[in-house]
C-alpha positions as CSV (number, residue, x, y, z in Angstrom):
1,M,15.2,86.8,-21.9
2,K,17.9,85.5,-19.6
3,R,15.5,85.6,-16.7
4,T,13.0,83.5,-18.6
5,I,15.6,80.9,-19.4
6,K,16.7,80.7,-15.8
7,N,13.1,80.3,-14.6
8,R,12.5,77.6,-17.1
9,L,15.7,75.8,-16.0
10,A,14.7,76.1,-12.3
11,I,11.3,74.7,-13.0
12,T,12.8,71.8,-15.0
13,L,15.2,71.0,-12.3
14,T,12.5,71.1,-9.7
15,L,10.2,68.9,-11.7
16,T,13.1,66.5,-12.3
17,A,13.9,66.3,-8.6
18,I,10.2,65.7,-7.8
19,A,10.0,63.0,-10.4
20,F,13.2,61.3,-9.1
21,C,11.8,61.3,-5.5
22,I,8.5,59.9,-6.6
23,L,10.3,57.2,-8.6
24,F,12.6,56.4,-5.6
25,I,9.6,56.1,-3.3
26,L,7.7,53.9,-5.7
27,N,10.7,51.6,-6.1
28,R,11.9,51.5,-2.5
29,D,11.8,48.1,-0.6
30,L,8.5,48.0,1.5
31,P,8.3,46.0,4.7
32,P,7.1,42.4,4.2
33,I,4.0,42.7,6.3
34,S,1.9,40.2,4.4
35,E,4.7,37.5,4.5
36,I,5.0,37.9,8.2
37,K,1.3,37.6,8.7
38,E,1.2,34.4,6.7
39,A,4.0,32.9,8.7
40,R,2.3,33.8,11.9
41,K,-1.0,32.3,10.7
42,A,0.8,29.1,9.7
43,L,2.4,28.8,13.2
44,S,-0.9,29.4,14.9
45,E,-2.6,26.6,12.9
46,A,0.3,24.3,13.7
47,R,-0.1,25.0,17.4
48,M,-3.9,24.2,17.1
49,C,-2.9,20.7,15.9
50,S,-0.4,20.3,18.8
51,A,2.6,20.4,16.5
52,E,4.8,21.4,19.4
53,R,4.0,17.9,20.8
54,Y,3.6,15.6,17.7
55,A,6.1,17.4,15.4
56,S,8.3,19.3,17.9
57,K,11.5,19.5,15.8
58,L,9.8,20.9,12.8
59,Y,7.5,23.2,14.8
60,Y,10.3,24.7,16.9
61,L,12.5,25.1,13.8
62,A,9.6,27.1,12.2
63,E,9.3,29.2,15.4
64,N,13.1,29.9,15.4
65,T,13.0,30.8,11.7
66,Y,10.1,33.2,12.3
67,D,12.0,34.8,15.2
68,S,15.0,35.2,13.0
69,S,12.9,37.0,10.3
70,M,11.6,39.4,13.0
71,L,15.2,40.0,14.2
72,Y,16.3,40.9,10.7
73,W,13.2,43.1,10.3
74,N,14.1,45.1,13.4
75,I,17.7,45.4,12.1
76,E,16.5,46.8,8.8
77,N,14.1,49.2,10.5
78,K,17.0,50.8,12.3
79,R,18.7,51.6,9.0
80,F,18.2,54.8,7.1
81,W,15.0,54.1,5.1
82,P,16.3,54.6,1.6
83,S,18.9,51.8,2.3
84,R,16.6,49.2,3.9
85,D,16.6,45.7,2.3
86,Y,13.9,43.3,3.4
87,N,14.7,40.4,1.1
88,K,16.3,38.3,4.0
89,V,13.2,39.0,6.1
90,R,10.9,37.7,3.3
91,E,13.1,34.7,2.7
92,L,13.0,33.7,6.4
93,A,9.3,34.4,6.7
94,A,8.6,32.1,3.8
95,D,10.7,29.4,5.3
96,A,8.9,29.7,8.6
97,K,5.6,29.5,6.9
98,N,6.6,26.3,5.0
99,L,8.1,24.7,8.1
100,A,4.9,25.5,10.1
101,I,2.7,23.9,7.4
102,K,4.9,20.8,7.3
103,S,4.8,20.5,11.1
104,K,1.0,20.8,11.1
105,E,0.7,18.0,8.5
106,Y,3.2,15.8,10.3
107,A,1.5,16.4,13.6
108,Q,-1.9,15.4,12.2
109,E,-0.5,12.2,10.8
110,N,1.5,11.4,13.9
111,A,-1.4,12.1,16.2
112,V,-3.5,9.6,14.4
113,F,-0.8,7.0,14.6
114,V,-0.2,7.7,18.3
115,E,-3.9,7.4,19.0
116,Q,-4.1,4.0,17.3
117,I,-1.1,2.5,19.0
118,L,-2.0,4.0,22.4
119,G,-5.5,2.8,22.1
120,Q,-4.2,-0.7,21.4
121,E,-1.9,-0.6,24.4
122,L,-4.7,0.7,26.7
123,H,-7.0,-2.1,25.5
124,S,-4.3,-4.7,26.0
125,L,-3.7,-3.6,29.6
126,Q,-7.4,-3.3,30.3
127,T,-7.9,-6.9,29.0
128,R,-5.0,-8.2,31.2
129,I,-6.5,-6.5,34.2
130,G,-9.9,-7.9,33.4
131,N,-8.5,-11.4,33.2
132,F,-6.3,-11.3,36.3
133,Q,-7.4,-8.6,38.7
134,N,-10.1,-10.7,40.3
135,Y,-7.5,-13.4,41.1
136,F,-5.0,-10.7,42.3
137,D,-7.6,-9.3,44.8
138,R,-8.0,-12.7,46.4
139,L,-4.3,-13.4,47.0
140,P,-2.6,-12.8,50.4
141,L,0.1,-10.5,49.0
142,S,2.7,-8.1,50.5
143,E,1.7,-4.5,51.2
144,K,4.2,-3.4,48.6
145,S,2.5,-5.5,45.9
146,V,-0.9,-4.2,46.8
147,K,0.4,-0.6,46.7
148,N,2.0,-1.1,43.3
149,N,-1.3,-2.5,42.0
150,Q,-3.3,0.3,43.4
151,M,-0.9,2.9,41.9
152,G,-1.1,1.1,38.5
153,L,-4.9,1.1,38.5
154,L,-4.8,4.8,39.4
155,M,-2.4,5.6,36.6
156,L,-4.5,3.6,34.2
157,R,-7.6,5.6,35.1
158,E,-5.7,8.9,34.5
159,A,-4.4,7.5,31.2
160,E,-7.9,6.7,30.1
161,I,-9.1,10.2,31.0
162,A,-6.2,11.9,29.1
163,F,-6.9,9.6,26.1
164,S,-10.6,10.6,26.1
165,K,-9.4,14.2,25.9
166,S,-7.0,13.5,23.1
167,D,-4.1,14.4,25.2
168,F,-2.1,11.4,23.9
169,L,1.3,12.4,25.2
170,L,0.0,12.6,28.8
171,A,-2.0,9.5,28.3
172,N,1.1,7.7,27.1
173,S,3.1,8.8,30.1
174,K,0.4,7.7,32.5
175,L,0.0,4.4,30.7
176,K,3.8,3.6,31.0
177,S,3.6,4.2,34.7
178,A,0.5,2.0,34.9
179,Q,2.1,-0.8,33.0
180,Q,5.2,-0.7,35.1
181,N,3.3,-0.9,38.4
182,I,0.8,-3.5,37.2
183,I,3.5,-5.7,35.8
184,I,5.5,-5.6,39.1
185,S,2.4,-6.4,41.2
186,Y,1.2,-9.1,38.8
187,S,4.6,-10.7,38.6
188,D,4.6,-11.1,42.4
189,A,1.1,-12.6,42.2
190,E,1.9,-14.9,39.3
191,K,4.9,-16.4,41.2
192,I,2.8,-17.2,44.2
193,I,0.1,-18.8,42.0
194,A,2.6,-20.8,40.0
195,N,4.2,-22.1,43.1
196,Y,0.8,-23.0,44.5
197,F,-0.3,-24.8,41.4
198,A,2.8,-27.1,41.5
199,S,0.5,-29.2,43.7
200,Y,-2.2,-29.5,41.0
201,P,-1.4,-33.2,40.1
202,D,-2.1,-34.1,43.8
203,W,-5.3,-32.1,43.8
204,E,-6.5,-33.7,40.6
205,R,-6.0,-37.2,42.1
206,S,-7.8,-36.3,45.3
207,V,-10.8,-34.9,43.5
208,R,-11.0,-37.9,41.1
209,K,-10.7,-40.3,44.1
210,T,-13.5,-38.5,46.0
211,I,-15.9,-38.4,43.0
212,D,-15.2,-42.0,42.1
213,A,-16.0,-43.1,45.6
214,S,-19.3,-41.1,45.4
215,R,-20.2,-42.8,42.2
216,K,-19.4,-46.3,43.4
217,E,-21.1,-45.9,46.8
218,K,-24.1,-43.8,45.5
219,T,-23.4,-41.3,48.2
220,C,-23.0,-37.5,48.6
221,C,-19.6,-35.8,48.7
222,I,-18.3,-32.2,48.8
223,V,-15.3,-30.8,46.9
224,V,-14.1,-27.4,47.9
225,D,-12.2,-25.5,45.2
226,K,-10.3,-22.8,47.1
227,F,-8.9,-20.9,44.0
228,S,-12.3,-20.6,42.3
229,R,-14.1,-20.1,45.6
230,E,-16.6,-22.9,44.9
231,C,-18.2,-25.6,47.0
232,L,-19.2,-28.5,44.6
233,V,-21.7,-31.0,45.8
234,Y,-21.8,-34.4,44.1
235,H,-24.2,-37.3,44.4
236,S,-23.4,-40.7,42.8
237,G,-20.5,-39.0,41.1
238,I,-22.7,-36.3,39.4
239,L,-22.4,-32.6,40.2
240,K,-25.7,-31.5,41.8
241,E,-25.0,-28.1,43.4
242,K,-22.4,-25.4,43.2
243,F,-22.1,-22.6,45.8
244,D,-19.8,-19.5,46.1
245,I,-17.6,-19.5,49.2
246,E,-15.4,-17.3,51.2
247,L,-12.3,-18.5,53.1
248,G,-9.6,-17.5,55.6
249,K,-7.5,-14.5,54.6
250,N,-4.3,-16.6,54.2
251,W,-6.1,-19.3,52.1
252,I,-3.2,-20.2,49.9
253,G,-1.5,-23.4,51.0
254,D,-2.3,-25.6,53.9
255,K,-3.3,-24.7,57.5
256,N,-0.2,-24.9,59.7
257,H,-1.4,-23.8,63.2
258,Q,-4.1,-22.1,65.2
259,G,-4.7,-18.4,64.3
260,D,-3.0,-18.5,60.9
261,K,-6.3,-17.8,59.2
262,S,-5.6,-20.5,56.7
263,T,-8.2,-23.0,55.3
264,P,-6.8,-26.6,55.5
265,E,-6.4,-28.9,52.4
266,G,-6.9,-32.6,52.3
267,Y,-9.5,-35.4,53.0
268,Y,-12.0,-34.6,55.7
269,Y,-15.6,-35.6,56.6
270,V,-18.6,-34.0,58.3
271,E,-18.0,-34.8,62.0
272,N,-21.0,-33.0,63.4
273,K,-23.9,-30.8,62.3
274,F,-25.2,-27.6,64.0
275,D,-28.6,-26.4,63.0
276,E,-30.0,-22.9,63.3
277,G,-29.7,-21.7,66.9
278,Q,-26.8,-24.1,67.7
279,T,-24.2,-22.0,65.9
280,R,-23.5,-18.3,65.5
281,Y,-23.2,-18.8,61.7
282,Y,-26.8,-19.8,60.9
283,K,-26.0,-23.5,60.2
284,A,-22.7,-25.3,60.2
285,L,-21.0,-28.6,59.2
286,L,-18.1,-29.3,61.5
287,L,-15.1,-31.0,59.8
288,N,-12.7,-33.5,61.4
289,Y,-9.8,-31.1,61.4
290,P,-7.1,-31.8,62.4
291,N,-7.0,-35.3,60.9
292,E,-4.1,-37.6,61.3
293,S,-2.2,-36.1,58.3
294,D,-2.6,-32.7,59.8
295,K,-1.3,-33.8,63.2
296,K,1.7,-35.5,61.6
297,R,2.6,-32.4,59.6
298,F,2.1,-30.1,62.6
299,K,4.6,-32.1,64.7
300,K,7.1,-32.0,61.8
301,N,6.7,-28.2,61.5
302,Q,7.2,-27.8,65.2
303,K,10.5,-29.5,65.0
304,T,11.7,-27.4,62.0
305,G,10.5,-24.1,63.6
306,I,7.8,-23.4,61.0
307,V,5.2,-23.4,63.8
308,P,5.9,-20.8,66.5
309,S,6.6,-22.2,70.0
310,G,3.6,-22.5,72.2
311,T,1.1,-22.4,69.2
312,G,-1.6,-25.1,68.9
313,I,-2.7,-26.9,65.8
314,G,-6.2,-25.3,65.8
315,S,-9.7,-26.8,65.5
316,L,-13.3,-26.1,64.8
317,I,-13.0,-25.8,61.0
318,E,-16.5,-25.7,59.6
319,I,-18.6,-25.1,56.5
320,H,-21.0,-22.5,57.7
321,G,-23.3,-19.7,56.8
322,H,-23.1,-15.9,57.0
323,G,-21.1,-15.8,53.8
324,G,-21.7,-13.4,50.9
325,K,-19.5,-10.6,52.2
326,G,-17.4,-10.5,49.0
327,T,-14.1,-11.0,50.8
328,D,-12.1,-13.6,52.7
329,W,-12.9,-13.1,56.4
330,T,-13.1,-16.4,58.2
331,D,-10.5,-17.8,60.6
332,G,-10.0,-20.7,58.2
333,C,-13.6,-21.9,57.8
334,I,-15.6,-22.1,54.6
335,A,-18.4,-19.6,54.5
336,L,-21.6,-19.9,52.3
337,R,-24.6,-17.6,52.0
338,D,-27.3,-18.6,54.4
339,S,-29.6,-19.4,51.4
340,D,-27.0,-21.8,50.1
341,M,-26.4,-23.4,53.6
342,K,-30.1,-24.0,53.7
343,I,-29.8,-26.2,50.6
344,L,-26.5,-27.9,51.6
345,F,-27.3,-28.7,55.3
346,P,-30.0,-31.3,54.8
347,I,-28.3,-33.2,52.0
348,C,-25.0,-33.8,53.8
349,P,-25.3,-36.3,56.7
350,R,-22.6,-36.9,59.2
351,G,-19.7,-38.8,57.6
352,T,-20.1,-37.0,54.2
353,P,-16.6,-36.8,52.6
354,V,-15.2,-33.3,52.2
355,T,-12.1,-32.9,50.0
356,I,-10.5,-29.5,50.0
357,V,-8.1,-28.7,47.2
358,G,-6.4,-25.6,45.7
359,S,-8.2,-26.0,42.4
360,V,-10.2,-28.6,40.5
361,K,-8.9,-27.1,37.2
362,P,-5.4,-26.6,35.9
363,L,-4.0,-23.0,35.9
364,H,-4.0,-22.6,32.1
365,E,-7.8,-23.1,32.1
366,L,-8.3,-20.4,34.7
367,I,-5.9,-17.6,33.7
368,H,-5.4,-16.8,30.0
């Protein structure tokens, strides 16, 4: 009887222990695997939206919070399993997930904003270059200005490529470099142009006087517009022909002496004509440079040291053919395409007035 009671008691104790163990196992704190996976997934989606670029503070806070959750997980895993507590891990994983989601949303919004603003700035610089680069390329500028301009155009191209690939941060960085270099080079150019156009009132009077004389005398005259690279032919005060021209490399300002590759400005006339076979430039109209005004200015410049000692005033300034090269290449002459010289040559007799000015239009009409 006693043995039976003892057996029953042993069985009861055993079953109770087993039940307690099962209950403990069922109620123990399990690792937060699903929470960690969700946080990791949220971070991955944020990275795909470039949150580390466009929402860096939120994104890196999410990453740090996730790293902290993993740190606490490792700490708990080193504890004796019945005493492990993963609540802190769950809390940090949930925070990391929420921060990652917010960083993704903010990155998407910010990227759209950056794209819009950057697109506007790119368009603005492209427009400015479109309006001014052609004039810039014509100017006799310092090597430094030219290099700044070249670097600016290169940086702009790289910005455009980065923008097309939606790499807006790189595009913005390249654009800032482009703007800086372009602004520096254009500022130098604009100063030169502004100083040059201070003479516009004189040019305007000269052109008006020449055209008025053509109208009154029913004769032909030529007006050379250096800035716009145009040869304008009038008869009886009416514009009859317009030709593209090329000049000397140092075309801004007046001609000071022989070899300066400058095209003179002032009142001239066709002193002689050279037909095909009489000149190396197809056909040519020889101007009466130097005129009396040129000689007077040359002597003054000699005294002040502007003209180097032993340098002559120069001569043989012509309107001639072989133009169309797309660059300023003459020693100071005015070059037209041969097809244009073929038209101009017969309509301009000896004595035809030729007025050479910086521009027939004010600066504000040329550059916007």
